[in-house]
N, C-alpha and C positions, 0 to 999 in steps of 0.2 A: 477538570473533573481528576482527581487520584483516587486508587484504592491497593488495599493493601495487598499481599501473594494470597491470602486465608477469604479474602473475598473473588479474588482471579477466580481463584479455583470451584468455589462455590456456583460462580456463573456458570464454568467449563461445564461443570458435573451435573447441573441440574437436567433433568428432562427438558427436550425440546418443550413440551406443551406448558413447563411453570415458566419459561424465561416471558418475559414482555416482548412485546411483536412491535412496538410501535416504530421505533428507528429501525429497524429493518425492512417493514410493511410500504414505510412511508419512503425511505431510500429508493427502494424500487419501482414504486409510482413514480418516482423523479428521475430515474437513472434508466430505466427499460424504455421507456416511450416518452410521446409529448404529452404531461400533464394535461386532465382537462380542469377547469373553471376551480373545481372543489375539491382536487387533490391539490392544485397553486393556494386557496387560502386556506387549506389546513395548513399546509407547509410553513405560510405567515403566521398563523396562529403559533404554531410550534417555535419559528422565530420570537415572535412578540413574548412568549413564556420563557424562553432562555434569557432573552435578554432581560426582564424580570429579574432572572435568577441572577444574573451575575451583576446587577446594577452595585453590589457596594463592591466588588474587586478592583482592585489598580488597574487602570491599561498600561501602565510602563510608560505610555508618553508623555513626554515634557507637556508644562502648561500651554504653552503657543505655538501653533502650526509652524510659526519663524523659525523654530530651533528646530525643526526636522531633520535635516540635515545633518547637522551636529550629533545629532542622535541617532542617526544612521550611522554617521563614521564611528561614531563610539561604537556601537553596537559591533561594528565587523573589525576594530581594534581588539575587542576584549575576545570575541571568540577564534580571530587569528593566532592571538597570546596563548589563549587555553587550548589552542591545537597544538602549538608548538612545544607547550610544555608534558599534553600527552604523547608528542614523538618523541622525544626526549624520553619520557618513561620506557616506550617501547624498546628505543635503541638499548637503553640501562638494563634492556631484560624483561622489562614488564610483564604482565600477561593481558590478555586482550581484554579493553571495557566492556566492551558490550555481548561478546559475544564467544559463550566459553566451549564449545563444539561448533559443528557445522550443522548439525541440526537444529542448534539455537538459532543461527541465523538465516537458516530456514524456515523456522517457525515465525522469526521474526519479519519475514519477507510475506507469507502468507494471512499475519494477522494484522497487516496494516493494507493489506489488499482494498480495501472497501472505502479508505479515503483515497490513496493511489488509483484508482480505477474513473473518480472523476477531477483528477486533477484540472483544476484552472475554472471548474464548472461557476465559483460562485462568479466570473464577470460572463457569463454566457449571456444573460439579460441586457446587455448594453451595446450587444451587437448592434439592432436594428438603427442604435443612434452613431454609426461609426462617421457618417457625416460632421459630428459636432464637433469642433476645437477641442475642448474642455473634456472631451469621452476620448481622445487619440489616443493617450497613452493608453490606457486601459484596454481600450480594444487594440490597440496591436500587441499588449501581452498575451491576452487568449489568443491571439493567433498563432505568436509566436509557442506558448501553450501546446496549440494542435500543429506544431510544425512547421507551420509555411505551406501543408499539405503534402509533406514530404513522410512516409509511414514509418522511417526512421529516424524520423525526432521529433516525432506527435509522442506526447507521454503517454498516452493511455497506450497506445501501440505497445510501448516499449515495454510498459508495464503488464501487459499481459503477453506480450511475449518471454518475460521475465517467469513469470506463474506457468506457461506450459512448458517453459525449457524446465522448471526442473520440478515440473507433476506436483504442483501447489494447487493446483483448482481439483475438484470443485471447492465452493466456498459456502455449500448451503450450512454446514455445521458449525462457522463462526458465532461466539457468543453475538448477543444483540447489541449489546455497549460497544461494540468497534464498529458498529454502524452511524454512532453520533454524530462524529466528524465530516463526514462526507455528507450525510444527510445536512449538516448547517449547508455545507458549499453549494449545494442542491438547492436548498431549499430561497437561501439567495439568489442563485442565479435566475430562477424563474419569477422572484417575485422584484427584481432590480429595481425598478421605476419607484415601487415603496417601499424600499430599502437603501436608495442609493448611499447614502452616508455611512451606512453602515458595510456596505458593499467597499466603497472606497476603505473605510477604518480595519475590514478583514483583512483585504490585500495589503495594506500598508505592514499590517503583521508578518501576515505569513510571507512574504515576499522577503524577509529579511533573512541573512543565511545565518543559518543556527549549528550548534557546534555538533550535536546528533546527526547532521549531515555527511558531515568530514570524517569523522570515527566510522560511521555506516559504510561509507564509500572507501576509505582504507582498510578494515578488519573483511567487507567482502572479497575484496582482490585478494586478501594473504590468506586469504581462506581458499583462493582459484573458482571463487560466483563475480557472474560477471557484476560490475559496480556501476555500468554506464548510467544507467538511470537516474543513479545519484550524481553522479560525478557531472552530468549535464547540467543538474541544478545547481550547482555549485557554480558551474561558470554563467549560464541565464542568471543565476541571481546577484551579478558581482557590483559593488558599490558604486563604481563606476558608471558605467552607459546600461547597469544590467537591470534588472524586473525590481532589485532593492531601493537603485537610485530614481526610476521610475516611478515607481510608488508612491515616492516623498512629491516628487513634481505633481502627481493627478490629486493627490491633496491640495498643493495650492493653486493647482487649477479650479479644482471643485469648488474651493473656497468660495460663499457668496460676495459679490462685490459690496452690496448692500448691507446694512447694518443688521443683525440678524439679534444679536444679543450674546452671540457664540454659540444658539442653540445647534447648528451643524457641525461645530468642533467639538458639538460634547457626543452627537451622535454617533461620530468618527471614532471618540473614543471607546464608545460601545461596542463599535464593531469588532474594534481592535481585540475586546475580550474575548469573542468568538471563534479567532481564530488558534484559543488553548484551552477551549471545553472538549469534553470529549472525551478519552484515551487517545496518547501522544504514545511517541516510540519510547520515549525513556519508560510508559505505566508496562509499553508490551515487553519488553526488552527485561524487565525486573518481574515479567510474571511467569518467562519459562521456569518449569520443572518438568525434566525430560522422563522422570518417571511415571508424573503425571499424565504426559500427553503419549506416553506409550501405552497406559493403561485406555485412555479415550479412544485410543486407535484398534486395540486389543478389542475393545468394548464395541464398536461401531461395529469391526468385522464380525463379531459375533450374532450381530441380525443379520445379516446374508450367509452365513457359515455354518448357523448352529446347527443344522439338518443335513449335510452334506457328508459327513465324514463315518466311514466304516466303523460298525458297532466293535470289531477286534481291539480298535484302537482306544488302551483304556489308559485313564491316570489316575492313580492312588485310589483304584479300582471303580470307576467312574469313565464312562464312556466320555470322547472329547464332545457330541452331540450333546451329553446332557449335561455337562460343565457351559456349555455355550449357549445354553437354553435360555438363560438368565444375566442378562450383561454385567448384573451387580456382583456377580460371580466371578470377575475376571481375575481379582486380585487374589482370591482363595485359588484361583484356578493356575496362575504364575507361580503360586509360593508352590503347588501343587508340582509342578513343573520343575523348579528347583531344587524341591527335595530329591526327586527323581532323576536328578541330574541331566535333563533335557537342557536347564537352562544354566550359566557355569557364570554368575557375574563380578568382572572384573575383571576376564581371562578375554582374550582375542576372543573375536565370535567366531573363529574357528571349531574352536573347543565346545558349542555350546548344539546339542544335537538340532534344537528347534530351530537355529540357524541355518541348516541344512537342507531342512525343506523349504526356506525360502530362496537359497542362493546354492550356487554349483550345477554340478552335473545331475542331470535325472533329479531336479528338485521336486517335489511332488505339491509346493503351494509354489511356484513359481506365474506370479503374473497375479496373484490376490493381494501384494501390495503394492502401491504405487512407490516410485524413487524415494518421494518424499516421504514415507512413512517407514521404509528400509532403513534410511539413514537414522532417524527415531529410536526406531528400535536396535541397530547396531551400536548406535553411541550409548545407547541405554543400557548396552548387555556390556559394552566396555568399561564402563565407569570411569574414572580419572583419565585413564589414557587416551580417552576421544578428546582430549586438549589438544591434540597433535593436527587436530580437523582433520582428519585421513576421511575421503570418503567414502563408503561402504563397496564401491566400486573396485577400489585399490585393494591389492595382496599386500599382506603385513609385511614390513622390510624384513629380509634376510639379516641385515647386518645395521651397523648403527643409525639412528634416525636423518636422515636429510633434512634440509633446508626444504618447506614446500612452493614449489612453483609457482608464482601468485596468477590469477588471470591473465593480466595481462602478457606474463610471459608464456603461457599456453598458446594465447591468441597470436603471438609474434612465432612461433613453432609452427602452429601450426598450416596446413595445405590453404591456399588460399580457395575461396569459393568463387563461383561464375556469379557475375550481381545475375539476379532474378526478375524480369520484368515485375511491375505491380499487380498483384492478384485482381483480376477483375470477376473472379469468382462472386459473385454478391445479387442478392436479386432486385436491390435498389437500384444498381446503377443502373440500368439499361431506363428502367423507370424515372429517373430522374434526369437522363438524358434526354428523353424524350420531352417530360415537361419543360426542363429547359430550352428545348428547339420551338415552344409552340408559344413562349412565355414574352410578354411584354416588359420595359423595363422594371417597374415596378413589381408586377410576378415574378420576375428573376432576379430581384433581391429578395425578396421573402422566401424565395426558393432556396438559395444559397445558405439566410439566413438559420431556417429550418433545417438543413441538411447538417450546419453546424454545431448542433445541440447535442449536451452530453449522451445523449444515446444514440449518438449517429455518425458524430465526427471523426470515429475513429476508424467506419468502414471504407471501401472503396469509395465509396460515394460521400461520405465528408469527407476524406480527401481529397477530393476531386473538387468540390466546391471550395472547399476550404483555400485551393490551389489557384481559382480564380477569383474569389473575394479578394485574396491577397496581390494580383497583380492590379485588381481596382484599385484597393486600397494603397496600393503604391504606387501607381502610374502618375 
């Protein structure tokens, strides 16, 4: 599903009560806790409806599963060739392809979070079948998505840390459409036995290396933003021994040995289509408009600060409290601030009195806006000059602009931090250990699998369960 900028803005600007709640509500029912049978059935119904909707689309797979390895190698070759052309364009002085400024990059990281926070979830339902030789590649892939129990390799932990590092959460104001792809992954994971061919097909498509992953990692690093989550995926999804190759082998392992008339393969192809359903990275990249995002942020803040200003502060003859009473007037309020000289678009932010209220000595609104929100407002005011990628915390250069230090360079020059022990402040960890100590072998297996669910695997209890499970699997 692809939408244009106009439709995207309508989704963002619509009052929350007018947005469809299906994707987000079902997503949280499957992501936040172990769903009950009714919630699982609702998720299965969602999958059946989505598969019917995609029925006429081309899966992009070869006609025969015997050609999968050649298909995978051809895809990897095309991606590498396109990436080489991208690098040549950049070396020749071409602009970034994805991120117009730093705020754009952070906006994308925030918008794709509902998908990234359930990374690998589509394989969870195969975990109870870890003893099956035919499912071994898929189970191993899931455990690797969980970092084999290491917090610094668990994909969801990494993305949660990325969101926290750049103050990109909370996410409760994201458009509902951004939850669809994550919901698909969760629905497959909680109904894997009923949708086994579709899980295999989804995994096959999703684990192939996409060009956008390489470009995203390159441009984040260039902007001084941590790219590790994305570079990790580039390495683990490689076509030699990584998840891309293993996904092809999983299809071949799972194909029925008895003649089923091609039914399983057709369902694999159907599952492959699910990987492209919903909004993807390209959609999110194209949707960004710094002015629209700035007005959304200001409108959101007006709900909290509409009565917190003194009456003596007036703009265009009206008190600030009066302006902020109705979020729909934010656009007019910004125009009034501009006309009064409080905001000077296209100039350094230091020239805008409004900015001095947010940052600097004795800033009267210090702490009102998050780091992400300040970056958006910073780049919005600066306009075209924000293409230099400067962070809002950086002072304006006094001389000719210098080349920006990449994230990797910043890390190399930073003082090393002492290694911290795994955080054990978790209400489930002690309970998990107590239950595990009393469990017999069958109960132990069930406890480990439950603790490795999408709702829990990223917690200290889930990480410990993954380490224990991995030792058993690797033994």
